[in-house]
C-alpha positions, 0 to 999 in steps of 0.5 A: 414796159409791157412784155408779151411771152410767146410760146412756140411748140416745136415737137410733140410725141405721145408723152410730151411737147417741147417748145421755146418761150420768148419774152419780147417788149412792146417794140418786139425786142427780144428780152429773154428766152427759155425752153419749155415742156408740156403734155401732148395735145389731147383735146384739152383734157384736164391734167392730161393735155397741153392747153390749146393754142391761143392768147391768154393772161397770166398772173404772178402767184406764190404757190404752196407747192411750186413757189414762184409761178404764173397762173394762166387764165382764160383757157376754155374748160380748164383752170389751175394751169401754171407756169412752174418749176419741174423737169419731167413731162409727168410733172406737168399735169397740163401746166408749162414747165420751164428750163435752160435746156433740154436733155434726157436726164432720167434716160427714159427717151424723152427730153426733160427741162434743166435748171427750172428753178433758175429760169423761174427766178429769172422770169420773176425778175423780168416779167410783171405781175400780169402779162399776155402769153401767146401760144402757137 
């Protein structure tokens, strides 16, 4: 079964962007969803910005630091972009963090994603080794 992951950005400030990721099948049936956290839009600057909206390919990878994750390919001028575990905007470095909900865990006034490892394990069970990610 072909799955597409859609990332919809909902709110951004000077430090971060929060959004929702939906996994749908080829008939647009909702399979699962989660919250996500990225950096703000700073013109695609490496390690400082979210990636531009667009359609990309993602591939499963076992990362030395993050374990199970997905590498996003095809981002102009960038590489090393992962969907991986983490909780706080400063852990993204231009990557996408996933979690079950959003909450200000560290009381710094910014939302953090919770239960990130649980969500990554669920994504690993649901998604194929390669899939399309559409970012809006």
